[in-house]
Structure formats: C-alpha cells, structure tokens
Residue frames relative to the residue before (quaternion, step in Angstrom):
aa qw qx qy qz dx dy dz
M 1.0000 0.0000 0.0000 0.0000 0.00 0.00 0.00
P 0.4739 -0.6890 0.4598 0.2989 3.62 -0.83 0.96
D 0.5309 -0.5986 0.4999 0.3314 3.54 -1.20 0.63
A 0.4643 -0.7072 0.4615 0.2670 3.60 -0.73 1.05
G 0.6681 0.5126 -0.3009 0.4477 3.59 1.18 -0.38
K 0.6684 0.4874 -0.3042 0.4723 3.60 1.25 -0.09
L 0.4150 -0.6591 0.5667 0.2688 3.52 -1.17 0.69
T 0.1938 -0.8151 0.5372 0.0975 3.58 -0.60 1.09
Y 0.7894 -0.1577 0.0527 0.5909 3.59 1.14 -0.45
V 0.2976 -0.6828 0.6313 0.2162 3.51 -1.39 0.31
E 0.1564 -0.7905 0.5875 0.0744 3.59 -0.74 1.05
I 0.0660 -0.8013 0.5943 -0.0179 3.55 -0.82 1.07
G 0.3114 -0.7268 0.5820 0.1901 3.57 -0.85 0.97
V 0.0497 -0.8073 0.5879 -0.0125 3.58 -0.82 1.00
S 0.5006 -0.6663 0.4633 0.3014 3.57 -1.14 0.58
D 0.7968 0.1162 -0.0319 0.5922 3.60 1.07 -0.69
L 0.3153 -0.7981 0.4850 0.1685 3.58 -0.18 1.29
D 0.6382 0.5262 -0.3439 0.4444 3.61 0.97 -0.75
R 0.6579 0.4967 -0.2990 0.4807 3.59 0.94 -0.89
S 0.6695 0.4942 -0.2948 0.4696 3.58 0.96 -0.85
T 0.6032 0.5428 -0.3521 0.4665 3.58 1.08 -0.68
D 0.6317 0.5241 -0.3287 0.4671 3.59 0.98 -0.81
F 0.6608 0.5104 -0.3031 0.4593 3.60 0.97 -0.87
Y 0.7445 0.4233 -0.2437 0.4551 3.60 0.68 -1.07
S 0.7343 0.3778 -0.2539 0.5035 3.61 0.95 -0.72
G 0.7053 0.4798 -0.2745 0.4438 3.59 0.94 -0.82
L 0.7844 0.3239 -0.1693 0.5011 3.58 0.79 -0.99
L 0.7773 0.3472 -0.1870 0.4902 3.59 0.92 -0.84
D 0.4044 -0.7556 0.4333 0.2790 3.60 1.32 -0.02
F 0.3163 0.7172 -0.5507 0.2869 3.60 1.05 0.66
T 0.4156 -0.6965 0.5269 0.2542 3.58 -1.12 0.62
A 0.3111 -0.7787 0.5201 0.1624 3.58 -0.54 1.20
G 0.2986 -0.7372 0.5836 0.1634 3.54 -0.96 0.95
E 0.7286 -0.4179 0.2992 0.4527 3.55 -1.28 -0.15
L 0.5041 -0.6278 0.5120 0.2993 3.52 -1.28 0.55
T 0.0247 0.7879 -0.6135 0.0477 3.58 -0.82 1.03
S 0.3414 -0.6948 0.5749 0.2651 3.56 -1.32 -0.24
D 0.3958 -0.6866 0.5447 0.2743 3.55 -1.16 0.57
K 0.7484 -0.4137 0.2735 0.4403 3.60 -1.30 0.03
A 0.6803 0.4732 -0.2819 0.4835 3.59 1.19 -0.55
G 0.5826 -0.6139 0.3613 0.3914 3.59 1.28 -0.01
H 0.4540 0.6740 -0.4621 0.3552 3.61 1.24 0.13
R 0.4554 -0.6499 0.5249 0.3076 3.57 -1.04 0.73
V 0.0897 -0.7974 0.5965 -0.0150 3.56 -0.99 0.95
R 0.0305 0.7659 -0.6422 -0.0019 3.55 -1.11 0.72
E 0.2197 -0.7546 0.6058 0.1238 3.55 -0.95 0.96
F 0.1962 -0.7826 0.5859 0.0762 3.53 -1.16 0.72
G 0.3893 -0.6257 0.6155 0.2795 3.52 -1.16 0.71
T 0.5194 -0.7324 0.3641 0.2474 3.56 -0.93 0.84
G 0.3635 -0.7656 0.4903 0.2033 3.62 1.14 0.12
P 0.8450 -0.1615 0.1114 0.4975 3.59 -0.84 -0.93
A 0.6128 0.5010 -0.3647 0.4904 3.60 1.20 -0.25
L 0.3370 -0.7682 0.5183 0.1661 3.56 -1.18 0.35
V 0.0645 0.7121 -0.6967 0.0580 3.54 -0.80 1.10
K 0.4448 -0.7367 0.4325 0.2689 3.58 -0.34 1.23
D 0.8651 -0.0946 0.0283 0.4918 3.55 -0.73 1.14
G 0.7182 0.4618 -0.2605 0.4507 3.59 0.98 0.53
V 0.4446 -0.6696 0.5447 0.2392 3.46 -1.38 -0.29
V 0.3916 -0.6118 0.6039 0.3279 3.51 -1.41 0.01
K 0.1258 -0.7970 0.5902 0.0258 3.58 -0.80 1.05
L 0.1395 -0.7881 0.5968 0.0567 3.58 -0.67 1.14
V 0.1026 -0.7774 0.6201 0.0244 3.56 -0.94 0.98
E 0.3318 -0.7590 0.5269 0.1904 3.57 -0.65 1.11
V 0.1294 -0.8060 0.5762 0.0406 3.56 -0.54 1.20
G 0.5346 -0.6643 0.3735 0.3653 3.58 1.30 -0.05
P 0.6905 -0.5131 0.3288 0.3897 3.55 -1.27 0.35
D 0.6883 0.4583 -0.2867 0.4837 3.60 1.19 -0.40
G 0.3404 0.7428 -0.5032 0.2813 3.58 1.25 0.27
R 0.6046 -0.5881 0.3988 0.3600 3.54 -1.10 0.72
P 0.3569 -0.7447 0.5175 0.2241 3.61 -0.66 1.02
D 0.6369 -0.5236 0.4273 0.3711 3.48 -1.31 0.45
N 0.1341 -0.7983 0.5813 0.0826 3.60 -0.91 0.81
W 0.2715 0.7892 -0.5030 0.2244 3.56 1.20 0.56
E 0.0902 -0.7755 0.6238 0.0364 3.55 -1.00 0.88
R 0.4961 -0.6770 0.4669 0.2785 3.55 -1.10 0.72
D 0.3788 0.7411 -0.4806 0.2762 3.59 0.86 0.88
D 0.3595 -0.7754 0.4495 0.2596 3.58 1.35 -0.11
L 0.5730 0.6026 -0.3740 0.4107 3.60 1.18 0.44
Q 0.5882 0.6051 -0.3653 0.3930 3.58 1.23 -0.28
C 0.3717 -0.7039 0.5626 0.2234 3.53 -1.24 0.56
G 0.6343 0.5538 -0.3948 0.3675 3.55 -1.27 0.19
I 0.6560 -0.4861 0.3899 0.4258 3.54 -1.33 0.00
R 0.1302 -0.8249 0.5495 0.0268 3.53 -0.65 1.13
H 0.7923 -0.0378 -0.0024 0.6089 3.58 1.22 -0.21
F 0.1487 -0.7297 0.6403 0.1884 3.51 -1.33 0.02
G 0.3096 -0.7672 0.5399 0.1548 3.54 -1.11 0.65
M 0.2032 -0.7389 0.6275 0.1376 3.51 -1.29 0.44
K 0.3051 -0.7488 0.5638 0.1683 3.55 -0.91 0.94
V 0.0088 0.7869 -0.6155 0.0436 3.57 -0.82 1.05
A 0.6171 -0.5890 0.3870 0.3500 3.55 -1.22 0.48
D 0.8110 0.1203 -0.0297 0.5718 3.63 1.01 -0.71
V 0.2711 -0.8081 0.5049 0.1366 3.58 0.04 1.33
D 0.6704 0.5103 -0.3174 0.4352 3.60 0.89 -0.87
R 0.6540 0.5054 -0.3206 0.4627 3.60 0.93 -0.81
W 0.6813 0.4733 -0.2928 0.4755 3.60 0.88 -0.90
S 0.6359 0.5223 -0.3340 0.4597 3.61 0.98 -0.77
A 0.6489 0.5104 -0.3178 0.4663 3.59 0.97 -0.83
K 0.6324 0.5347 -0.3278 0.4548 3.60 0.97 -0.84
L 0.6900 0.4676 -0.2772 0.4779 3.58 0.90 -0.93
A 0.6466 0.5180 -0.3216 0.4585 3.62 0.95 -0.86
N 0.6506 0.5149 -0.3128 0.4624 3.60 1.00 -0.81
A 0.6735 0.4620 -0.2868 0.5008 3.59 1.21 -0.47
G 0.6186 -0.5917 0.3293 0.3985 3.59 1.28 0.11
V 0.4437 0.6769 -0.4741 0.3465 3.60 1.23 0.21
P 0.3242 -0.7660 0.5205 0.1932 3.63 -0.67 1.04
F 0.2640 -0.7676 0.5676 0.1374 3.57 -1.13 0.66
A 0.3725 -0.6918 0.5761 0.2255 3.55 -1.08 0.82
M 0.7872 0.0461 -0.0022 0.6150 3.56 1.18 -0.64
E 0.3734 -0.7207 0.5432 0.2147 3.58 -0.70 1.11
P 0.6827 -0.4885 0.3298 0.4319 3.62 -1.17 0.39
L 0.1135 0.7775 -0.6117 0.0914 3.54 -1.04 0.87
D 0.5159 -0.6042 0.5019 0.3419 3.54 -1.29 0.37
A 0.1338 -0.8133 0.5659 0.0215 3.56 -0.76 1.10
F 0.7266 -0.4129 0.3327 0.4368 3.52 -1.38 0.18
G 0.7699 0.3433 -0.2616 0.4700 3.57 -1.00 0.79
G 0.5494 -0.6549 0.3838 0.3492 3.57 1.23 0.27
V 0.5398 0.5997 -0.4199 0.4157 3.58 1.09 0.66
R 0.3086 -0.7019 0.6056 0.2129 3.54 -1.27 0.40
I 0.0284 -0.8228 0.5662 -0.0400 3.58 -0.78 1.03
A 0.0345 -0.7406 0.6691 0.0514 3.54 -1.40 0.30
N 0.1892 -0.7793 0.5869 0.1118 3.59 -1.16 0.55
M 0.3310 -0.7176 0.5800 0.1976 3.53 -0.88 1.02
E 0.4749 -0.6342 0.5296 0.3030 3.54 -1.15 0.67
H 0.2756 -0.7547 0.5667 0.1825 3.58 -0.91 0.82
S 0.1758 0.7570 -0.6090 0.1590 3.54 -0.69 1.13
H 0.4384 -0.7195 0.4709 0.2614 3.58 -0.72 1.02
S 0.6625 0.4932 -0.3282 0.4584 3.58 1.12 -0.42
R 0.7816 0.3515 -0.1834 0.4815 3.61 1.12 -0.50
L 0.7415 0.2921 -0.2056 0.5679 3.60 1.18 -0.38
P 0.5256 -0.6377 0.4521 0.3356 3.57 -1.09 0.64
C-alpha cells in the first residue's frame, strides 16, 4: 500500500496524447511507457520522470480529446484549487532555454526566488502547450 504522505503520480488531462507525448518525451526527456486505456476508454500514457523529480512516481497523461473542458484559470489570485505544478530540475536556465527555443511561451523568465532557488513559469495555453 502506498504511503499516504508520498506523491505517487500527477495526472494531467490532455487534448492530444500524441502531441503531449512528443512534448514530455521529446522536450522534457521523460521516458514514455506503454499506451493503455482507462475504464472510460481514454488513451493513457505514463512517463518516468527523467530529469524532473516526482517522488516515487510518474506523470500520467489522459487524453480527454479536443472537446475537453479548457482551463478557466485567471490571473486574479482569488481562485481555489490546484493552479499549477512544478518540476525540479538541476539547471533552470538550460531547461528554460531549451523550451523557449522550441516555442514554449513563458509567463515568467528564470529568476532567483526566495529560499535560494531559481524558478521560471511556462505560460499555460491550450493552443501552444500540450
């Protein structure tokens, strides 16, 4: 039985699993597992996390299709719920440059943040990110 204190996976609904597989395996170097289906018939692919770190777990993409509910997040800082997830990498600037060169837009370029960490934020857009 998994430890209730550990994150075992992050599940992300995507509109196009093939495009998202290219992003996570091609740009982020995650290791793509086999293609499966969930009980509802959605295509599913799990990824080993490569250079990013999800403690004892994986990233799981579930294809919800092009008619999946789009994100309604607004930059008003008043909404509840999960609004983002982060990935820890050894070199934020190198990874940010790799993603920017591939056309991934950033909401915040790399910067030094409180606690002695360096961070960057990708812009979330259903038309530009998987």
